[in-house]
C-alpha positions, 0 to 999 in steps of 0.5 A: 452294373446293378448294385444289389441292396438287401433283399425285400420281403419276397426274397428278390434283390431290392433294386431288381424289384424296383427295376421290374416294377417300372415305378420310376422310369425316364420317359421323353422330354417336356415342352422345354426339352428337359428329361422327364422322370415318370413315377407311378405311385401305384407301381412302387413295391413298398410292401415287398421292400418292407423296411428297405424302401428308403435304402432301395429308393436312394440306391435306385436313384443313384445307380439307375436314374441319375446316370441315365439323365446324364447331367441334363435338366429334368422334371419329375411327373409323379402320378399319385393315383390309387396310392395306398400307404400300406401297399405302395407308398414308401413314406414321406421320410423315405422321399425326403431322404432320397432327394437329399441323398442326391448330389447338390448339382443333381438337385439343382438340375431338377426344375419341377415336380408335377404332382398328378391327382393330389388328394385333398389330404395331400394338399393340406399336408404339404401346405402345412408341413411341406416347408419343414419336411423339404428344403425350399429348393424342392418345395418351391418346385412342386406343381399340383396337376388335378387333371391330366389335361393340365399336365399336357400344358407342360409335357407333350402327351406323346412323351409320357406313358400313362397307365390305365389306372391313372386314366381311369382315375382321371375319368372318375374325377371328371364325372365326380368333381367333388372328389377333389375336395374330399366331399364325395366318397367312393368305395376305393377312396382309402386308396388315394385320399385319407391314407395317402400320407405316411403319418409315422414317417412324417412325424419322424421327419418333423422330429429330425428337422426340429 
């Protein structure tokens, strides 16, 4: 049964909006036989959810994702390509709250988080604030994958559907490798680099920790 959280900005029930977006789906197994939860950042309907993104994310994990995993060990493949804070990023505070809302046993079964296409700012942010914002159990499971080819060392490519926007970004990085270091700007840079972190949510999270 789909539990209905308060409606998003567009009037559609929040959980149904998340389900329809396919931002978070269970897809196959990794090379160690663990379930794979694929998260496509570009698909997350943060703007449509408005101020209910955190509540909807927690409820969706609890009502849909965790029951589907069914007590198995699992990994998360998070595709950060073409993420923009104003459109499809729920904020660091929402991600932290969603993770911490999971039962301890479920958090323990999470074995790795593969962060695909991290922008330079994302790396610097987590290197600086990651240990304050997240528990060591989550922070130590974070693995950066600058290219899809590195992800395939951990997950068979036949097991995970890769959206075209992610493939296009991967190809662009191959052609323009300086983008990894924030040196070479592009017309759409703001979509996955400078605006990739939710500053206000992050500062709020830091205040909560302190």
